[in-house]
DSSP file (Angstrom, degrees, kcal/mol; ACC not computed):
  #  RESIDUE AA STRUCTURE BP1 BP2  ACC     N-H-->O    O-->H-N    N-H-->O    O-->H-N    TCO  KAPPA ALPHA  PHI   PSI    X-CA   Y-CA   Z-CA
    1    1 A X              0   0    0      0, 0.0     2,-0.5     0, 0.0    72,-0.1   0.000 360.0 360.0 360.0 121.1    0.0    0.0    0.0
    2    2 A X        -     0   0    0     70,-0.2     3,-0.1     1,-0.1     0, 0.0  -0.881 360.0-163.7-105.1 132.3    1.5    3.3   -1.1
    3    3 A X        -     0   0    0     -2,-0.5     3,-0.1     1,-0.3    -1,-0.1   0.395  39.4-138.9 -91.7   2.4    0.4    6.6    0.4
    4    4 A X        -     0   0    0      1,-0.2     2,-1.2   114,-0.1    -1,-0.3  -0.218  47.6 -40.1  74.8-166.3    1.9    8.5   -2.4
    5    5 A X  S  > S+     0   0    0    112,-2.8     4,-2.0   111,-0.2    -1,-0.2  -0.568  74.0 158.0 -95.4  68.4    3.9   11.7   -2.1
    6    6 A X  H  >  +     0   0    0     -2,-1.2     4,-2.5     1,-0.2     5,-0.2   0.805  64.2  58.8 -68.8 -31.1    1.5   13.2    0.5
    7    7 A X  H  > S+     0   0    0     -3,-0.2     4,-1.5     2,-0.2    -1,-0.2   0.934 111.5  40.1 -66.2 -45.1    4.0   15.7    2.0
    8    8 A X  H  > S+     0   0    0      1,-0.2     4,-2.0     2,-0.2    -1,-0.2   0.889 115.8  52.6 -67.4 -39.9    4.6   17.5   -1.3
    9    9 A X  H  X S+     0   0    0     -4,-2.0     4,-2.3     1,-0.2    -2,-0.2   0.877 107.1  50.9 -66.8 -38.5    0.9   17.2   -2.2
   10   10 A X  H  X S+     0   0    0     -4,-2.5     4,-2.3     2,-0.2     5,-0.2   0.903 110.1  49.8 -68.3 -39.6   -0.3   18.8    1.1
   11   11 A X  H  X S+     0   0    0     -4,-1.5     4,-2.4    -5,-0.2    -2,-0.2   0.917 112.6  47.1 -64.8 -41.8    2.0   21.7    0.8
   12   12 A X  H  X S+     0   0    0     -4,-2.0     4,-2.8     2,-0.2     5,-0.3   0.906 112.0  49.7 -66.1 -40.7    0.8   22.4   -2.8
   13   13 A X  H  X S+     0   0    0     -4,-2.3     4,-1.8     1,-0.2     5,-0.3   0.911 113.4  46.0 -67.1 -40.2   -2.8   22.1   -1.9
   14   14 A X  H  X S+     0   0    0     -4,-2.3     4,-2.1    -5,-0.2    -2,-0.2   0.918 116.3  46.2 -65.0 -42.8   -2.4   24.5    1.1
   15   15 A X  H  X S+     0   0    0     -4,-2.4     4,-2.5    -5,-0.2     5,-0.3   0.943 113.9  45.4 -67.0 -49.4   -0.4   27.0   -1.0
   16   16 A X  H  X S+     0   0    0     -4,-2.8     4,-2.1     1,-0.2    -1,-0.2   0.919 117.4  43.1 -64.5 -44.2   -2.7   27.0   -4.1
   17   17 A X  H  X S+     0   0    0     -4,-1.8     4,-2.3    -5,-0.3    -1,-0.2   0.900 114.0  52.0 -69.6 -39.5   -5.9   27.3   -2.2
   18   18 A X  H  X S+     0   0    0     -4,-2.1     4,-2.0    -5,-0.3    -2,-0.2   0.915 112.2  44.8 -62.3 -43.7   -4.5   29.9    0.2
   19   19 A X  H  X S+     0   0    0     -4,-2.5     4,-2.6     1,-0.2     5,-0.2   0.892 111.3  54.8 -67.0 -38.7   -3.3   32.1   -2.7
   20   20 A X  H  X S+     0   0    0     -4,-2.1     4,-2.3    -5,-0.3    -2,-0.2   0.903 108.8  47.0 -61.1 -42.1   -6.6   31.6   -4.5
   21   21 A X  H  X S+     0   0    0     -4,-2.3     4,-2.4     2,-0.2    -1,-0.2   0.907 112.4  50.3 -66.3 -41.4   -8.5   32.9   -1.4
   22   22 A X  H  X S+     0   0    0     -4,-2.0     4,-1.9     2,-0.2    -2,-0.2   0.916 112.4  46.2 -64.1 -43.0   -6.2   35.9   -1.0
   23   23 A X  H  X S+     0   0    0     -4,-2.6     4,-1.9     2,-0.2    -1,-0.2   0.913 111.8  51.8 -65.6 -42.3   -6.5   36.8   -4.7
   24   24 A X  H  X S+     0   0    0     -4,-2.3     4,-0.9    -5,-0.2    -2,-0.2   0.907 108.6  51.6 -59.3 -42.3  -10.3   36.4   -4.6
   25   25 A X  H  <>S+     0   0    0     -4,-2.4     5,-1.5     1,-0.2     3,-0.4   0.884 108.0  51.8 -64.2 -38.5  -10.4   38.7   -1.5
   26   26 A X  I ><>S+     0   0    0     -4,-1.9     3,-0.9     1,-0.2     5,-0.7   0.885 110.8  47.6 -64.7 -38.0   -8.4   41.4   -3.3
   27   27 A X  I 3<5S+     0   0    0     -4,-1.9    -1,-0.2     1,-0.2    -2,-0.2   0.615 104.9  61.1 -80.5 -11.1  -10.8   41.3   -6.3
   28   28 A X  I 3<5S-     0   0    0     -4,-0.9    -1,-0.2    -3,-0.4    -2,-0.2   0.180 132.5 -67.8-102.9  18.7  -13.9   41.5   -4.1
   29   29 A X  I < 5S+     0   0    0     -3,-0.9    -3,-0.2    -4,-0.0    -2,-0.1   0.522 103.6 105.9 119.6   5.3  -13.2   44.8   -2.5
   30   30 A X  I   < +     0   0    0     -5,-1.5     2,-0.2    -4,-0.1    -4,-0.2   0.347  44.3 127.0 -96.0   8.3  -10.2   44.5   -0.2
   31   31 A X      < -     0   0    0     -5,-0.7     2,-0.1    -6,-0.2     7,-0.1  -0.462  64.1-116.8 -66.4 131.9   -7.8   46.4   -2.5
   32   32 A X        -     0   0    0     -2,-0.2    -1,-0.1     1,-0.1     3,-0.1  -0.376  29.1-177.2 -73.7 147.3   -6.2   49.3   -0.6
   33   33 A X        +     0   0    0      1,-0.1     2,-0.3    -2,-0.1    -1,-0.1   0.454  69.2  23.3-119.0  -6.4   -6.7   52.9   -1.6
   34   34 A X  S  > S-     0   0    0      1,-0.1     4,-2.0     0, 0.0     5,-0.1  -0.893  87.0 -96.0-146.8 177.1   -4.4   54.6    0.9
   35   35 A X  H  > S+     0   0    0     -2,-0.3     4,-2.5     2,-0.2     5,-0.2   0.909 123.9  50.6 -65.6 -42.3   -1.4   53.9    3.1
   36   36 A X  H  > S+     0   0    0      1,-0.2     4,-2.4     2,-0.2    -1,-0.2   0.900 110.3  50.0 -62.7 -39.5   -3.6   53.2    6.2
   37   37 A X  H  > S+     0   0    0      2,-0.2     4,-2.2     1,-0.2    -1,-0.2   0.877 109.3  52.4 -64.7 -36.0   -5.6   50.8    4.1
   38   38 A X  H  X S+     0   0    0     -4,-2.0     4,-2.1     2,-0.2    -2,-0.2   0.920 110.4  46.7 -66.0 -43.7   -2.4   49.1    2.9
   39   39 A X  H  X S+     0   0    0     -4,-2.5     4,-2.2     1,-0.2    -2,-0.2   0.900 112.7  50.5 -64.7 -39.9   -1.2   48.6    6.5
   40   40 A X  H  X S+     0   0    0     -4,-2.4     4,-2.6     1,-0.2    -1,-0.2   0.881 109.0  51.9 -63.1 -37.7   -4.6   47.3    7.4
   41   41 A X  H  X S+     0   0    0     -4,-2.2     4,-2.7     2,-0.2    -2,-0.2   0.886 107.9  51.6 -66.0 -38.9   -4.4   44.9    4.5
   42   42 A X  H  X S+     0   0    0     -4,-2.1     4,-2.4     2,-0.2    -2,-0.2   0.931 112.4  45.4 -63.3 -45.5   -1.0   43.7    5.6
   43   43 A X  H  X S+     0   0    0     -4,-2.2     4,-2.4     2,-0.2     5,-0.2   0.921 114.0  49.3 -63.9 -43.5   -2.3   43.0    9.1
   44   44 A X  H  X S+     0   0    0     -4,-2.6     4,-2.7     1,-0.2    -2,-0.2   0.904 110.8  50.6 -61.7 -41.2   -5.4   41.3    7.7
   45   45 A X  H  X S+     0   0    0     -4,-2.7     4,-2.7     2,-0.2    -2,-0.2   0.909 109.9  49.6 -64.3 -42.2   -3.3   39.2    5.4
   46   46 A X  H  X S+     0   0    0     -4,-2.4     4,-2.1     2,-0.2    -2,-0.2   0.906 112.9  47.0 -64.2 -41.2   -1.0   38.1    8.3
   47   47 A X  H  X S+     0   0    0     -4,-2.4     4,-2.8     2,-0.2     5,-0.3   0.917 111.8  51.8 -63.7 -42.5   -4.1   37.2   10.4
   48   48 A X  H  X S+     0   0    0     -4,-2.7     4,-3.2    -5,-0.2     5,-0.3   0.929 109.1  49.4 -59.4 -46.5   -5.6   35.3    7.4
   49   49 A X  H  X S+     0   0    0     -4,-2.7     4,-2.5     1,-0.2     5,-0.2   0.927 113.4  46.7 -60.8 -45.3   -2.4   33.3    6.9
   50   50 A X  H  X S+     0   0    0     -4,-2.1     4,-2.2     2,-0.2    -2,-0.2   0.937 117.6  40.6 -62.9 -47.9   -2.2   32.3   10.5
   51   51 A X  H  X S+     0   0    0     -4,-2.8     4,-2.8     2,-0.2     5,-0.3   0.917 115.5  51.2 -69.0 -43.1   -5.9   31.4   10.8
   52   52 A X  H  X S+     0   0    0     -4,-3.2     4,-2.6    -5,-0.3     5,-0.2   0.936 113.1  45.0 -59.7 -47.7   -6.0   29.7    7.4
   53   53 A X  H  X S+     0   0    0     -4,-2.5     4,-2.8    -5,-0.3     5,-0.3   0.907 113.8  50.1 -64.6 -40.8   -2.9   27.5    8.2
   54   54 A X  H  X S+     0   0    0     -4,-2.2     4,-2.4    -5,-0.2     5,-0.2   0.954 114.5  42.7 -62.2 -50.4   -4.2   26.7   11.7
   55   55 A X  H  X S+     0   0    0     -4,-2.8     4,-2.4     1,-0.2    -2,-0.2   0.907 116.9  48.4 -63.8 -41.2   -7.6   25.6   10.4
   56   56 A X  H  X S+     0   0    0     -4,-2.6     4,-2.6    -5,-0.3    -2,-0.2   0.920 112.4  46.8 -66.7 -43.9   -6.2   23.7    7.5
   57   57 A X  H  X S+     0   0    0     -4,-2.8     4,-2.6    -5,-0.2     5,-0.2   0.919 113.7  48.0 -66.6 -42.7   -3.5   21.9    9.5
   58   58 A X  H  X S+     0   0    0     -4,-2.4     4,-2.7    -5,-0.3     5,-0.3   0.922 112.5  50.6 -62.0 -42.7   -6.0   20.9   12.2
   59   59 A X  H  X>S+     0   0    0     -4,-2.4     4,-2.6    -5,-0.2     5,-2.1   0.904 111.9  46.5 -61.3 -42.2   -8.4   19.7    9.4
   60   60 A X  I  <>S+     0   0    0     -4,-2.6     5,-3.6     3,-0.2     6,-0.4   0.900 115.1  46.6 -68.1 -39.4   -5.8   17.6    7.7
   61   61 A X  I  <5S+     0   0    0     -4,-2.6     5,-0.3     3,-0.2    -2,-0.2   0.906 122.2  34.4 -68.5 -40.8   -4.6   16.1   11.0
   62   62 A X  I  <5S+     0   0    0     -4,-2.7    -2,-0.2    -5,-0.2    -3,-0.2   0.879 141.0   3.5 -83.7 -39.5   -8.1   15.3   12.3
   63   63 A X  I  X5S+     0   0    0     -4,-2.6     4,-1.9    -5,-0.3    -3,-0.2   0.802 122.8  54.1-114.6 -49.6   -9.9   14.4    9.0
   64   64 A X  I  ><S+     0   0    0     -5,-2.1     4,-2.6     1,-0.2    -3,-0.2   0.920 107.9  42.7 -64.8 -52.7   -7.6   14.5    6.0
   65   65 A X  H  ><S+     0   0    0     -5,-3.6     4,-2.3     2,-0.2    -1,-0.2   0.919 115.1  48.7 -67.0 -43.7   -4.8   12.1    6.9
   66   66 A X  H  > S+     0   0    0     -6,-0.4     4,-2.3    -5,-0.3    -1,-0.2   0.920 114.8  46.7 -60.7 -39.8   -6.9    9.4    8.4
   67   67 A X  H  X S+     0   0    0     -4,-1.9     4,-3.2     2,-0.2     5,-0.2   0.894 109.7  53.4 -67.3 -38.5   -9.2    9.5    5.4
   68   68 A X  H  X S+     0   0    0     -4,-2.6     4,-2.6    -5,-0.2    -1,-0.2   0.915 109.7  49.0 -61.2 -41.9   -6.2    9.4    3.0
   69   69 A X  H  X S+     0   0    0     -4,-2.3     4,-2.0     2,-0.2    -2,-0.2   0.938 114.5  44.5 -61.8 -47.2   -4.9    6.3    4.8
   70   70 A X  H  X S+     0   0    0     -4,-2.3     4,-2.7     2,-0.2     5,-0.3   0.900 114.3  48.9 -66.0 -40.9   -8.3    4.6    4.6
   71   71 A X  H  X S+     0   0    0     -4,-3.2     4,-1.6     1,-0.2     6,-0.5   0.911 113.0  47.8 -64.6 -41.6   -8.9    5.6    1.0
   72   72 A X  H  < S+     0   0    0     -4,-2.6    -1,-0.2    -5,-0.2    -2,-0.2   0.852 118.3  41.3 -66.8 -34.1   -5.4    4.4    0.0
   73   73 A X  H  < S+     0   0    0     -4,-2.0    -2,-0.2    -5,-0.2    -1,-0.2   0.879 127.6  23.4 -82.9 -39.1   -5.9    1.1    1.8
   74   74 A X  H  < S+     0   0    0     -4,-2.7     2,-0.2    -5,-0.2    -3,-0.2   0.486 114.1  48.1-114.0  -3.4   -9.4    0.1    1.0
   75   75 A X  S  < S-     0   0    0     -4,-1.6    -4,-0.0    -5,-0.3     0, 0.0  -0.642  84.7-100.7-128.5-174.9  -10.5    1.9   -2.3
   76   76 A X        -     0   0    0     -2,-0.2    -4,-0.1     0, 0.0    -5,-0.1   0.250  60.2-111.3 -92.6  12.0   -9.3    2.5   -5.8
   77   77 A X        +     0   0    0     -6,-0.5    -5,-0.1     1,-0.2    -6,-0.0   0.815  55.2 173.7  65.9  35.1   -8.1    6.1   -4.9
   78   78 A X    >>  -     0   0    0      1,-0.1     4,-1.0    -7,-0.1     3,-0.5  -0.326  44.5-120.9 -71.7 154.2  -10.8    7.8   -6.9
   79   79 A X  H 3> S+     0   0    0      1,-0.2     4,-1.7     2,-0.2     5,-0.2   0.802 109.9  68.9 -62.2 -29.2  -11.4   11.6   -6.8
   80   80 A X  H 3> S+     0   0    0      1,-0.2     4,-1.4     2,-0.2    -1,-0.2   0.891  97.0  50.0 -59.1 -41.4  -14.9   10.9   -5.7
   81   81 A X  H <> S+     0   0    0     -3,-0.5     4,-0.6     1,-0.2    -1,-0.2   0.875 111.1  48.9 -66.1 -36.9  -13.7    9.6   -2.3
   82   82 A X  H  < S+     0   0    0     -4,-1.0     4,-0.5     1,-0.2    -1,-0.2   0.761 115.0  44.9 -74.1 -24.4  -11.5   12.6   -1.8
   83   83 A X  H  X S+     0   0    0     -4,-1.7     4,-1.9     2,-0.1    -1,-0.2   0.645  94.6  78.9 -91.9 -16.5  -14.4   15.0   -2.7
   84   84 A X  H  X S+     0   0    0     -4,-1.4     4,-1.0     1,-0.2    -2,-0.1   0.919  93.6  44.6 -63.8 -47.8  -17.2   13.3   -0.6
   85   85 A X  H >X S+     0   0    0     -4,-0.6     3,-0.8     1,-0.2     4,-0.6   0.940 114.1  47.4 -67.7 -47.9  -16.3   14.6    2.8
   86   86 A X  H >> S+     0   0    0     -4,-0.5     4,-1.5     1,-0.2     3,-1.3   0.871 106.9  59.3 -60.8 -33.0  -15.7   18.3    1.8
   87   87 A X  H 3X S+     0   0    0     -4,-1.9     4,-2.5     1,-0.3    -1,-0.2   0.797  93.7  65.5 -65.2 -25.9  -19.0   18.2   -0.2
   88   88 A X  H <X S+     0   0    0     -4,-1.0     4,-0.5    -3,-0.8    -1,-0.3   0.772 108.0  40.9 -64.7 -24.0  -20.7   17.4    3.1
   89   89 A X  H <X S+     0   0    0     -3,-1.3     4,-0.7    -4,-0.6    14,-0.2   0.724 115.4  50.2 -92.5 -25.6  -19.7   20.8    4.2
   90   90 A X  H  X S+     0   0    0     -4,-1.5     4,-1.0    13,-0.2    -2,-0.2   0.919 103.5  56.6 -78.6 -45.0  -20.4   22.6    1.0
   91   91 A X  H >X S+     0   0    0     -4,-2.5     4,-0.8     1,-0.2     3,-0.8   0.903 105.8  47.5 -60.9 -47.0  -23.9   21.3    0.3
   92   92 A X  H >X S+     0   0    0     -4,-0.5     4,-2.1    -5,-0.2     3,-0.7   0.874 107.5  57.8 -63.1 -33.0  -25.6   22.5    3.5
   93   93 A X  H 3X S+     0   0    0     -4,-0.7     4,-1.1     1,-0.2     5,-0.5   0.746  97.8  61.9 -69.9 -20.5  -24.0   26.0    3.2
   94   94 A X  H << S+     0   0    0     -4,-1.0    -1,-0.2    -3,-0.8    -2,-0.2   0.827 113.1  35.6 -69.7 -30.9  -25.7   26.3   -0.2
   95   95 A X  H << S+     0   0    0     -4,-0.8    -2,-0.2    -3,-0.7    -1,-0.2   0.780 128.0  33.7 -91.2 -30.2  -29.1   26.1    1.5
   96   96 A X  H  < S-     0   0    0     -4,-2.1    -2,-0.2     0, 0.0    -3,-0.2   0.288 100.1-119.1-113.2   8.8  -28.4   27.9    4.8
   97   97 A X     <  +     0   0    0     -4,-1.1    -3,-0.2    -5,-0.2    -4,-0.1   0.875  63.5 149.2  55.1  40.9  -25.9   30.6    3.6
   98   98 A X        -     0   0    0     -5,-0.5     2,-2.0    -6,-0.2     3,-0.2   0.248  63.2 -42.1 -83.1-149.8  -23.3   29.1    6.0
   99   99 A X     >  +     0   0    0      1,-0.2     4,-1.6     2,-0.1     3,-0.3  -0.515  64.5 161.1 -85.1  75.3  -19.5   29.1    5.6
  100  100 A X  H  > S+     0   0    0     -2,-2.0     4,-2.8     1,-0.2     5,-0.3   0.841  70.2  62.6 -62.6 -34.6  -19.3   28.2    1.9
  101  101 A X  H  > S+     0   0    0     -3,-0.2     4,-2.4     1,-0.2    -1,-0.2   0.908 103.5  47.0 -60.7 -43.4  -15.8   29.5    1.8
  102  102 A X  H  > S+     0   0    0     -3,-0.3     4,-2.3     2,-0.2    -1,-0.2   0.901 113.5  48.4 -67.4 -39.7  -14.5   26.9    4.3
  103  103 A X  H  X S+     0   0    0     -4,-1.6     4,-2.3   -14,-0.2   -13,-0.2   0.922 113.7  45.7 -65.5 -43.8  -16.3   24.1    2.5
  104  104 A X  H  X S+     0   0    0     -4,-2.8     4,-2.9     2,-0.2     5,-0.2   0.883 111.3  53.1 -67.3 -37.4  -15.0   25.1   -0.9
  105  105 A X  H  X S+     0   0    0     -4,-2.4     4,-2.4    -5,-0.3    -2,-0.2   0.926 111.2  46.5 -62.0 -43.5  -11.5   25.6    0.4
  106  106 A X  H  X S+     0   0    0     -4,-2.3     4,-2.4     2,-0.2    -2,-0.2   0.900 112.8  50.3 -64.7 -40.4  -11.6   22.1    1.9
  107  107 A X  H  X S+     0   0    0     -4,-2.3     4,-2.3   -21,-0.2    -2,-0.2   0.943 113.2  44.2 -63.3 -48.2  -13.0   20.7   -1.4
  108  108 A X  H  X S+     0   0    0     -4,-2.9     4,-2.6     1,-0.2     5,-0.3   0.877 112.6  52.8 -66.7 -36.7  -10.3   22.3   -3.5
  109  109 A X  H  X S+     0   0    0     -4,-2.4     4,-2.7    -5,-0.2    -1,-0.2   0.935 110.8  47.4 -61.2 -44.8   -7.6   21.3   -1.1
  110  110 A X  H  X S+     0   0    0     -4,-2.4     4,-2.5     2,-0.2    -2,-0.2   0.906 114.2  45.9 -64.8 -41.8   -8.7   17.7   -1.2
  111  111 A X  H  X S+     0   0    0     -4,-2.3     4,-2.0     2,-0.2    -1,-0.2   0.900 115.0  46.0 -70.9 -39.6   -8.9   17.6   -5.0
  112  112 A X  H  X S+     0   0    0     -4,-2.6     4,-2.2     2,-0.2     5,-0.2   0.908 112.7  52.2 -66.2 -40.9   -5.5   19.3   -5.5
  113  113 A X  H  X S+     0   0    0     -4,-2.7     4,-2.5    -5,-0.3    -2,-0.2   0.938 110.1  48.0 -58.2 -48.0   -4.1   17.0   -2.9
  114  114 A X  H  X S+     0   0    0     -4,-2.5     4,-0.9     1,-0.2    -1,-0.2   0.876 109.9  53.4 -62.5 -37.4   -5.5   14.0   -4.8
  115  115 A X  H  < S+     0   0    0     -4,-2.0    -1,-0.2     1,-0.2    -2,-0.2   0.925 119.0  32.7 -63.1 -44.7   -4.1   15.3   -8.1
  116  116 A X  H  X S+     0   0    0     -4,-2.2     4,-0.6     1,-0.2     3,-0.4   0.721 103.5  73.1 -87.7 -21.7   -0.5   15.7   -6.7
  117  117 A X  H  < S+     0   0    0     -4,-2.5  -112,-2.8     1,-0.2     4,-0.2   0.868 114.7  21.2 -67.3 -35.4   -0.3   12.8   -4.2
  118  118 A X  T  X S+     0   0    0     -4,-0.9     4,-2.2  -114,-0.2    -1,-0.2   0.293  96.4 100.8-111.9   8.9   -0.1   10.1   -6.9
  119  119 A X  H  > S+     0   0    0     -3,-0.4     4,-1.8     1,-0.2     5,-0.1   0.935  86.1  42.0 -62.2 -49.4    1.1   12.2   -9.8
  120  120 A X  H  X S+     0   0    0     -4,-0.6     4,-2.0     1,-0.2    -1,-0.2   0.854 112.8  54.7 -68.1 -34.9    4.8   11.2   -9.6
  121  121 A X  H  > S+     0   0    0      1,-0.2     4,-1.7     2,-0.2    -1,-0.2   0.931 110.1  45.4 -66.1 -44.7    4.0    7.5   -8.9
  122  122 A X  H  X S+     0   0    0     -4,-2.2     4,-1.5     1,-0.2    -1,-0.2   0.853 111.3  53.3 -67.7 -34.2    1.8    7.2  -12.1
  123  123 A X  H  X S+     0   0    0     -4,-1.8     4,-0.8    -5,-0.2    -1,-0.2   0.891 111.2  45.1 -68.4 -38.1    4.4    9.0  -14.2
  124  124 A X  H  < S+     0   0    0     -4,-2.0    -1,-0.2     1,-0.2    -2,-0.2   0.799 109.8  56.1 -76.0 -27.4    7.2    6.6  -13.1
  125  125 A X  H  < S+     0   0    0     -4,-1.7    -1,-0.2     1,-0.2    -2,-0.2   0.840 105.8  51.6 -69.3 -32.4    4.9    3.6  -13.6
  126  126 A X  H  <        0   0    0     -4,-1.5    -1,-0.2     1,-0.2    -2,-0.2   0.711 360.0 360.0 -79.8 -20.6    4.2    4.6  -17.3
  127  127 A X     <        0   0    0     -4,-0.8    -1,-0.2    -3,-0.1    -2,-0.2   0.463 360.0 360.0 -91.1 360.0    7.9    4.9  -18.2
């Protein structure tokens, strides 16, 4: 049973989704218009990075890594298995206007993780 290159995949999934959320926030009205706004944006960005990393790491430790182990051991490693748990958080927020951002971040992290975790293994198997 191979768990793939999970260390590299987790870093890429955290980085890509984190940058995506930051860029989305800038385009939805957080762009600074003065020096004070710029300093406020820097502080907000630092808080965002800290909270985002904390929530993501706790999520991966509590939910992500155990599920990755179970998926690798007992299934065919399909994207569907990696998307099922985050979708449980996305779907209710569509009806109740909850924290859609956290659910989508978890979903994109899981899908990016799945893409990169076995990417190198499949490339070396084909050559």
